[in-house]
N, C-alpha and C positions, 0 to 999 in steps of 0.2 A: 441228203443221206441216201446211200444205196444199200442193198442187202444181197448177200450171196445166198443163192437158193440151191440146196443139194437134194436131189431125189435119190433116195437110198433103196436098196433091195432090188436093183435092176436084174432081171433074169432073161431078157430077150432083146434082140436088136430092135424090134418094133417099139417096145417100151422106152428103150434108150433114145431113139430118134424122136419119139413124141416129146420127151422131156427136153431134148436139145432144141428142137424146132420151136418149142414153147418158151424158151429163154432160160432154161436151167444153166447154172454155172458149173455144177459139179454133179457127178453120178457116183453112187456108192455100190460096190460089189462085195457081197458077203461071202467070206471064206471060212464059214463055220458050219460044218455038215448038219448039226441038229436043227438049224434054222430052215423053215420052209422057203426061205429066199436065198438059200445057199447055191453057189455055183462052184464048179471045179475051176482050177486055174486055166485049163484048156478052153472051157466054155467062155469064161470071162475074156480071155485073150482074143477070141474071135470078134466079140463085140467091141472091145477097146481098140482093136486094130482099125476099125472103121470110123472112129470118132474124130471130129475136128480137133486140132491141137490145142485150141483155147479152152476146151472142156476139161476140168480137173477130174482125174480118175482116182477115186478114193477106195482103198482096200480096207474092208472092215474085218477085224480079227478078234477072236476071243481065246486068250491064252495059247497062242500059236507057237509052233517051233520056229526057230530062226530059219530053218530050211524052207518051210512053207512060205514065210514072208518073202524071202529072197527069190523064190521061184515065181511068186505072184508079181513081184516088182519087175523082174526081168521079162516075163512073158507078156504082161499087160501094160507095161509102161506106167505103172502107178506113180502118181505125183504127190499123194497124201496118204498117210497111214492113220487109221482110226482104231483105237484100242478099247475094247469093251469088257475085258476080263480083269484078272488080278495081276496084270503085268507090272513089273517093278518100274520105278522111274528110270533106272538105267537101261532096261530093256527097250523102253519106248523110244529113246533118242539115239539108239546105236546104228540106225540104218542110213543116216545121212539124208533123209527126206523130211519134208514138213510132216508134222504129226499132231494128232489131238487125242486126248484121253477123255473117255466118257465117264461121267459121274451121275449116278442115279440118286436124285435128291429125295431123301426120306424126311429130313428135318434139318434144322440149322446146323447141327453137328456134322451133317453130311458134307458141308462145305470145307471142313477142316483139312481133308486129304488133298485138296487142290493144291495147297502150298507145297506139297512134297514133289510135285511133278513139274518138270521144266519143258513141257511140250509147247509147241507154238500156239496152240489154241485149246480150248476146253469145250466139250459138248455136254450139255445138261439135259438129262432125260428124267422121266418119271420113274419112281421106285416100284418094282414089282419083285417079290421074293423069288419067283420062279422063272422069270424071263429077263433076258439081257437087253432087249429093246424090241421095238415093233409091237408094243403092248396096246397102243391106242389110248393109253391113259395120259391125262394132261399133267405136265410138269408144273410144279409150283412156281409161278412166274415171279412172285415176290422173292423167293430164294434166288432165282436166276438174276434178278436185279442186284441182290447182295453180292453175288459172285463176281460182279464187275470190279470189286475192290482188289482183286488179284491182278488186275491190269493186263489181262490177256484177252484176245478176241474170243467171243462167246458164240457158239452155235446152239440155238435153242431147238430142242426136239421134244417129243412126248405129246401125243394126242393132238397134233396140229392137223387142221383140215382146211378146205377152201373157205369154210364158214367162219373159223376163228383166227385164221392167220393174220388178218388185218389188225385185230385187237391185240394179238400177241406182239406184233412188231411195234405197234404204237406204244404199248406199255413197257416192254422190255428194251427195245431198241438194240437188238443183238447185231453182231457182225454178220451172222448167217443163220439160216433156218434149215432144218433137216426133217424130211418127212418120208415115211414109208407106208405104214398101214393106212394113214389118212387119205391116200390117193389110190387105194387098191380096190379092185373088183373082188379079189380073193387073195389069200396070202401068196405072194410071189407074182401076181398078175396085176398090172396097173390098169386103172380106169382112166382112159385117155382124156375124157372130159374133165374129170377131177384134177388130173395133172395140169391141164391148161388153165383151169379156174384158179387152182392154188397158186401157180406161178404169177398169173396176172394180178391176183389180189395181193400177193406179197410185194411185188414190184410197185404197185400203186400205193400201198401203205407206207413203203419206205420213203416216198417222196412227198407224202401228205404233210 
């Protein structure tokens, strides 16, 4: 088994290339101004323009306009779109790119909305009433296992760290994992040692 590792909330070239050089498969760029990890389209395009072609460029959005999404796609060469707001199922799939919808798991009833979305993958995060992501709170891994019944690739997020990623992968066996705050020195700034340890631990657990 292999696992796709996505390092999210990239805000600098240095952080991007630390992740890439450490074996990350995908980088996430947040286009949501209230987030401490947000970038402008112009800032993200400068980083994306230097990335090797095999690294997935993921645009992270919260209730965006179609114009913002299209501008980011065109400028940054995004390959995956990730939705974290109240986007409708129709909105999510209209751009002709791979996409995934994030679901914040509060309880078993939280799983019900997944069936409404025809996205290529689903991202499972911890529930926090005031934050869309990057909370550092651990997602309910038991609910994440239940979400497999929908038959789509799962990205596990929520409170993952270099210390718990191995257990998370061995228990849930997700298609991919997504980390932001768990490998940060401060919001928006990656701790390069944590990034390297996280990716190494994730890759090792996937083949264990």
